[in-house]
N, C-alpha and C positions, 0 to 999 in steps of 0.2 A: 818030614814035619809038614810041608807045603802040601801034601795030599791030606794029612790029618785036617788041616785048616780048610782044604777047600771042601772035604767031606761035611764038615760042621756048618759052612755056609750053605750046602745043598739041603742039608737037614733042617736047618733055619726057615729058609725059603719055603720048602716043603710043608713044615708047621704053619707058617704065617699062611700059606695057600689055603690050608686046611681049616684053620680057625676064622678066616675073613667073613664067612657066611654066618658064623656064629656072633661075631664082633656086630655085625649089621644089623643082625636080628635084636642083640642085646639093647644097641642104640634106639631102635625103632619102638621095642617095648618102653624105654625109656621114655621117650617122647611121649607115648601113648599114656603113661601114668601120669605125666605131667599135666597134660591135657584133660586127664580124669579127675584129676584133684579138685576136691571142693564140690563135684556132682554130685547130688545126694542118692539118686537112683529114681527119683520122682519123674514121672511122664513128663516130656516135653510139652510146654503149653502151645497151643494151636495159635498160629499168627493170627492176628484180628483181620478180618475182611477188608479188603480194599475199599474205602468208602469213594464213591463217585460223586463228586463236588456237584450242586446243583448248578443252574446257569448263572453265570456271574456276568451279569449286565448284558452287554452284547456277543458273549461268549467268548471275549478275548481272554486270556490269560493274565495272570497279575506282573505286574513290573512294566518296564519299557519294551517294546519290540525289539527284537534279536537282529542286531547287526546295527542299530541306530545309534550307538555309541563309537566312539572314537578314541577313548582313553588307552586302550592297547596300542593303537597304533601312535599315538603321542608319546606313550613310554618307549617305544621302540626308537623313535625318534632322538629322544633325550640319551637315550644309552647309546646311540650311534654317535651321537655329538660329543657327548662325555664318556667315553671308555672308561670303565673302573669307578664309576659313581657310585657313592654309598647310598644304602638305603636312609638313613637322616637326611643327606643331603637332597634325594632325590623327593622325599617328603617335603623338605622345606620349600622347593621350587614350586611345588603344586599346591602348597597351602594345606597339606595335612598335619595333623598334629602326630 
């Protein structure tokens, strides 16, 4: 009886090993099918060319200069002083709504 069970275990293991590549291919094909659903076969549109903005005044970008704010450091300090602080409590302490 034990020989029969061992033989069947070997047969099952061998069959599983044989089928693994087919299962993998099946899953890849399913994923590809899901990705292609809704695609109508029309040629893809070309991306619009990137526009180069003209001069913006003195050549500066928009917004404040990088690194000029300290809000992130303030947030880290607040969290360090109050571990486990919730976002609503954090917002109320800073005047956010």
